[in-house]
Backbone as CSV, one residue per row, in Angstrom:
resi,resn,N_x,N_y,N_z,CA_x,CA_y,CA_z,C_x,C_y,C_z
1,LEU,18.254,0.763,-183.427,19.490,1.412,-183.033,19.676,1.473,-181.526
2,GLU,18.614,1.364,-180.770,18.721,1.477,-179.324,19.428,0.289,-178.677
3,CYS,19.661,-0.775,-179.440,20.324,-1.953,-178.870,21.853,-1.881,-179.023
4,TRP,22.367,-0.751,-179.501,23.809,-0.578,-179.678,24.353,0.418,-178.670
5,GLU,25.633,0.238,-178.322,26.318,1.182,-177.433,27.778,1.298,-177.858
6,ASP,28.437,2.298,-177.342,29.851,2.539,-177.628,30.122,2.577,-179.132
7,ILE,29.425,3.462,-179.817,29.563,3.613,-181.265,30.692,4.590,-181.565
8,GLU,31.588,4.182,-182.456,32.681,5.044,-182.895,32.655,5.091,-184.414
9,PHE,32.856,6.287,-184.977,32.638,6.514,-186.395,33.784,7.342,-186.961
10,TRP,34.377,6.880,-188.073,35.462,7.577,-188.754,35.096,7.781,-190.221
11,ILE,35.529,8.905,-190.794,35.402,9.172,-192.225,36.778,9.603,-192.731
12,TYR,37.211,8.974,-193.838,38.503,9.300,-194.453,38.291,9.740,-195.896
13,ASN,39.138,10.663,-196.364,39.073,11.046,-197.772,39.862,10.044,-198.615
14,ARG,39.913,10.283,-199.910,40.549,9.303,-200.808,42.055,9.185,-200.621
15,TRP,42.673,10.130,-199.920,44.105,10.061,-199.630,44.385,9.449,-198.273
16,GLY,43.320,9.037,-197.586,43.486,8.412,-196.283,43.551,9.376,-195.122
17,ASN,43.257,10.660,-195.377,43.254,11.651,-194.304,41.923,11.601,-193.557
18,LEU,41.988,11.631,-192.243,40.796,11.616,-191.411,40.091,12.967,-191.517
19,VAL,38.810,12.957,-191.905,38.042,14.203,-191.984,36.973,14.280,-190.904
20,TYR,36.668,13.158,-190.259,35.663,13.154,-189.201,35.886,11.969,-188.278
21,HIS,35.723,12.201,-186.980,35.756,11.124,-185.999,34.872,11.539,-184.834
22,ASP,34.068,10.609,-184.324,33.252,10.902,-183.156,32.895,9.595,-182.459
23,TYR,32.437,9.731,-181.227,32.107,8.594,-180.386,30.828,8.903,-179.632
24,GLY,29.983,7.902,-179.462,28.784,8.038,-178.641,28.592,6.781,-177.826
25,SER,28.258,6.954,-176.558,28.133,5.797,-175.680,26.716,5.232,-175.628
26,SER,25.729,6.029,-176.089,24.347,5.564,-176.029,23.555,6.149,-177.199
27,PHE,22.338,5.705,-177.346,21.492,6.119,-178.471,21.381,7.640,-178.579
28,ASP,21.264,8.316,-177.466,21.114,9.773,-177.474,22.372,10.517,-177.891
29,SER,23.511,9.856,-177.859,24.766,10.533,-178.201,25.465,9.934,-179.418
30,TYR,24.757,9.135,-180.223,25.382,8.540,-181.405,25.941,9.614,-182.324
31,PRO,27.123,9.371,-182.891,27.699,10.336,-183.818,26.991,10.302,-185.173
32,PHE,26.957,11.437,-185.831,26.506,11.488,-187.210,27.346,12.520,-187.943
33,TRP,27.542,12.301,-189.233,28.377,13.175,-190.038,27.504,14.031,-190.923
34,ASP,27.676,15.334,-190.867,26.902,16.250,-191.693,27.638,16.681,-192.953
35,GLY,28.796,16.075,-193.220,29.573,16.402,-194.411,30.637,17.455,-194.164
36,SER,30.742,17.937,-192.937,31.745,18.953,-192.637,33.064,18.291,-192.241
37,VAL,34.118,19.080,-192.276,35.420,18.599,-191.837,35.528,18.849,-190.340
38,ASP,35.648,17.785,-189.567,35.768,17.858,-188.101,34.698,18.738,-187.466
39,ASN,33.455,18.620,-187.952,32.337,19.428,-187.437,32.621,20.925,-187.506
40,GLY,33.423,21.310,-188.506,33.809,22.713,-188.650,32.850,23.517,-189.509
41,ASP,33.342,24.640,-189.982,32.533,25.589,-190.737,32.505,25.341,-192.238
42,TYR,33.296,24.395,-192.737,33.252,24.122,-194.170,33.064,22.627,-194.429
43,TYR,32.578,22.343,-195.627,32.205,20.979,-195.991,33.223,20.357,-196.938
44,VAL,33.249,19.034,-196.955,34.173,18.317,-197.832,33.780,18.529,-199.292
45,SER,34.717,18.309,-200.172,34.476,18.399,-201.612,33.698,17.185,-202.089
46,ASP,33.111,17.299,-203.269,32.474,16.136,-203.890,33.506,15.034,-204.039
47,GLY,33.078,13.796,-203.880,33.984,12.677,-204.027,33.535,11.482,-203.214
48,VAL,34.418,10.514,-203.140,34.143,9.268,-202.421,34.930,9.289,-201.118
49,TYR,34.252,8.948,-200.037,34.842,8.913,-198.705,34.606,7.533,-198.103
50,VAL,35.577,7.070,-197.340,35.498,5.755,-196.703,35.054,5.944,-195.254
51,TYR,34.122,5.100,-194.814,33.707,5.151,-193.413,34.041,3.841,-192.716
52,ILE,34.280,3.958,-191.435,34.435,2.809,-190.538,33.558,3.106,-189.330
53,VAL,32.739,2.166,-188.958,31.904,2.318,-187.769,32.071,1.064,-186.909
54,LYS,32.272,1.283,-185.619,32.407,0.180,-184.674,31.410,0.395,-183.541
55,GLY,30.899,-0.693,-183.024,29.986,-0.620,-181.895,29.755,-2.002,-181.321
56,LYS,29.041,-2.046,-180.226,28.704,-3.345,-179.648,27.255,-3.321,-179.198
57,LYS,26.663,-4.498,-179.221,25.277,-4.624,-178.764,25.238,-4.514,-177.243
58,VAL,24.178,-3.930,-176.749,24.012,-3.755,-175.304,24.089,-5.120,-174.618
59,GLY,24.907,-5.204,-173.588,25.033,-6.431,-172.819,26.005,-7.446,-173.382
60,ARG,26.672,-7.115,-174.486,27.657,-8.028,-175.082,29.009,-7.347,-175.160
61,SER,30.066,-8.144,-175.216,31.413,-7.580,-175.289,31.977,-7.573,-176.706
62,GLU,31.371,-8.333,-177.615,31.862,-8.412,-178.992,31.670,-7.080,-179.713
63,VAL,32.746,-6.582,-180.333,32.698,-5.336,-181.101,32.452,-5.680,-182.567
64,VAL,31.468,-5.013,-183.163,31.122,-5.204,-184.570,31.702,-4.034,-185.350
65,GLU,32.339,-4.330,-186.489,32.923,-3.284,-187.329,32.372,-3.403,-188.741
66,GLU,31.986,-2.271,-189.305,31.532,-2.205,-190.692,32.333,-1.145,-191.410
67,ARG,32.629,-1.396,-192.687,33.355,-0.449,-193.546,32.608,-0.312,-194.858
68,GLY,32.749,0.841,-195.453,32.114,1.073,-196.733,32.517,2.429,-197.273
69,HIS,31.755,2.905,-198.230,32.068,4.212,-198.803,30.807,5.051,-198.955
70,ILE,31.020,6.349,-198.955,29.956,7.340,-199.115,30.375,8.244,-200.265
71,THR,29.475,8.484,-201.196,29.751,9.405,-202.292,29.007,10.708,-202.045
72,ILE,29.756,11.822,-202.085,29.175,13.137,-201.870,29.037,13.840,-203.224
73,PHE,27.813,14.267,-203.551,27.527,15.110,-204.727,26.679,16.256,-204.237
74,ARG,27.012,17.436,-204.617,26.215,18.605,-204.215,25.592,19.261,-205.424
């Protein structure tokens, strides 16, 4: 993970509403999602959420994007 920089991370619910977004410029500041809505005091409901993550390798200009889904069960 230390070879990546400028990481941006989004999480959307099944209706396409943004529930989380964050950015980190280096390994020490990478975003992570704890299941809360906008890092708030309450957590998302059980269900399927879509993620998008973008970043670039250190020393390169090409941006890599990955998409997928996360299923939350409590």
